[in-house]
DOROZA-149782 format. One record per atom (N, C-alpha, C): residue in one letter; x, y, z. Coordinates in steps of 0.1 Angstrom, whole numbers, padded with zeros to 4 digits, always signed. Atoms other than C-alpha are relative to their C-alpha. Example, Ala and Ser with C-alpha at 12.3 -4.5 7.8 and 13.67 -1.06 7.14 Angstrom:
2
A+0009-0012+0000
A+0123-0045+0078
A+0009+0012+0000
S-0009-0011+0000
S+0137-0011+0071
S-0008+0011+0008
***
This chain:
70
X+0002-0002+0014
X+0151-0003+0088
X-0014+0001-0004
X+0014-0002+0003
X+0119+0011+0075
X-0005-0006-0013
X+0006+0006+0012
X+0096+0001+0047
X+0004+0009-0012
X-0004-0006+0013
X+0106+0009+0011
X-0012-0002-0010
X+0010+0001+0010
X+0084+0013-0020
X-0002-0015-0005
X+0000+0014+0006
X+0093-0023-0031
X-0006-0010+0010
X+0005+0009-0010
X+0079-0038+0002
X-0015+0000-0001
X+0015-0001+0003
X+0044-0041-0014
X-0008-0008+0010
X+0008+0009-0008
X+0032-0070+0007
X+0000+0005+0015
X+0000-0005-0013
X+0043-0055+0040
X-0009+0013+0001
X+0008-0013+0000
X+0028-0021+0031
X-0015-0004-0001
X+0014+0004+0001
X-0005-0039+0020
X-0005-0005+0013
X+0005+0005-0013
X-0008-0056+0054
X-0003+0011+0009
X+0002-0012-0008
X-0005-0022+0071
X-0012+0008-0005
X+0011-0007+0006
X-0029-0006+0047
X-0014-0006+0003
X+0013+0007-0003
X-0056-0032+0053
X-0004+0003+0015
X+0003-0003-0014
X-0053-0025+0090
X-0004+0015+0002
X+0003-0015-0001
X-0054+0013+0086
X-0014+0003-0007
X+0011-0003+0008
X-0082+0012+0060
X-0008-0012-0003
X+0006+0013+0003
X-0102-0020+0064
X-0013+0001-0008
X+0013-0001+0007
X-0134-0006+0048
X+0002+0004-0015
X-0003-0005+0013
X-0116+0005+0016
X+0002-0012-0010
X-0002+0009+0011
X-0118-0015-0017
X+0013+0005-0007
X-0012-0004+0006
X-0082-0013-0030
X-0001+0004-0015
X+0002-0004+0014
X-0094-0011-0066
X-0006+0013-0002
X+0007-0013+0001
X-0113+0021-0059
X+0009+0012+0006
X-0009-0011-0006
X-0083+0040-0044
X+0008+0006-0011
X-0007-0007+0010
X-0068+0067-0065
X+0015-0001+0004
X-0014+0001-0003
X-0030+0065-0068
X+0005+0012+0009
X-0004-0011-0009
X-0027+0100-0052
X-0003-0003+0014
X+0003+0003-0014
X-0045+0088-0021
X+0009-0012+0005
X-0009+0011-0004
X-0025+0055-0021
X+0014+0005+0003
X-0013-0006-0003
X+0007+0075-0023
X+0001+0006+0014
X+0001-0008-0013
X-0003+0097+0006
X-0001-0010+0012
X+0002+0010-0011
X-0014+0067+0028
X+0013-0007+0002
X-0012+0008-0002
X+0018+0048+0021
X+0011+0009+0007
X-0010-0009-0006
X+0040+0078+0029
X-0003+0005+0014
X+0004-0004-0014
X+0021+0085+0061
X+0001-0012+0010
X-0002+0011-0009
X+0027+0050+0075
X+0012+0003+0009
X-0011-0003-0010
X+0049+0052+0106
X+0013-0007-0004
X-0013+0007+0003
X+0074+0026+0093
X+0005+0003-0014
X-0005-0003+0014
X+0077+0041+0058
X+0012+0009+0001
X-0013-0008+0000
X+0113+0053+0052
X+0007-0002-0013
X-0006+0001+0013
X+0120+0057+0015
X-0001+0014-0006
X+0001-0012+0007
X+0126+0085-0009
X-0014+0002-0006
X+0013-0003+0004
X+0093+0101-0016
X-0001+0001-0015
X+0000-0002+0014
X+0103+0108-0052
X+0003-0013-0007
X-0003+0013+0006
X+0112+0071-0058
X-0013-0008-0004
X+0012+0007+0003
X+0075+0062-0062
X-0002+0001-0015
X+0003+0001+0014
X+0064+0051-0096
X-0014-0006-0001
X+0014+0006+0002
X+0030+0040-0111
X+0001-0015+0002
X-0001+0014-0002
X+0043+0005-0112
X+0001-0005+0014
X-0002+0003-0014
X+0053+0005-0075
X-0014+0002+0007
X+0013-0002-0006
X+0019+0019-0065
X-0010-0011-0004
X+0008+0011+0005
X+0002-0007-0087
X+0003-0013+0007
X-0004+0012-0007
X+0022-0035-0070
X-0006+0000+0014
X+0005-0001-0013
X+0011-0022-0036
X-0015-0002+0000
X+0014+0002+0001
X-0025-0020-0047
X-0004-0014-0003
X+0003+0014+0003
X-0025-0055-0061
X+0003-0009+0012
X-0003+0008-0012
X-0008-0069-0029
X-0011+0003+0010
X+0011-0003-0009
X-0035-0051-0009
X-0013-0007-0004
X+0012+0007+0004
X-0063-0066-0030
X+0002-0015+0003
X-0003+0014-0003
X-0047-0100-0026
X-0002-0003+0015
X+0002+0001-0015
X-0046-0095+0012
X-0015+0001+0004
X+0015-0001-0002
X-0083-0085+0012
X-0007-0013-0004
X+0007+0012+0005
X-0093-0115-0008
X+0004-0012+0009
X-0004+0010-0008
X-0072-0138+0014
X-0008+0000+0014
X+0007-0001-0012
X-0090-0125+0045
X-0015-0004-0001
X+0014+0003+0002
X-0124-0131+0030
X-0002-0015-0001
X+0001+0015+0002
X-0117-0168+0024
X-0001-0007+0014
***
């Protein structure tokens, strides 16, 4: 069973591994959408993305970055 849009924390953990140098707050949603859909484990309807789901992924990614800095 693959990742879905609502798996924001799991997606964030993968994004930090794929893009460790990126500040999540500086990522455009178009790039974030592309990066999420390109993840090997991503398996959801591409049209099911919403701004709210992308924002949830971005905030989970930011939280993961901050947790690793501590």
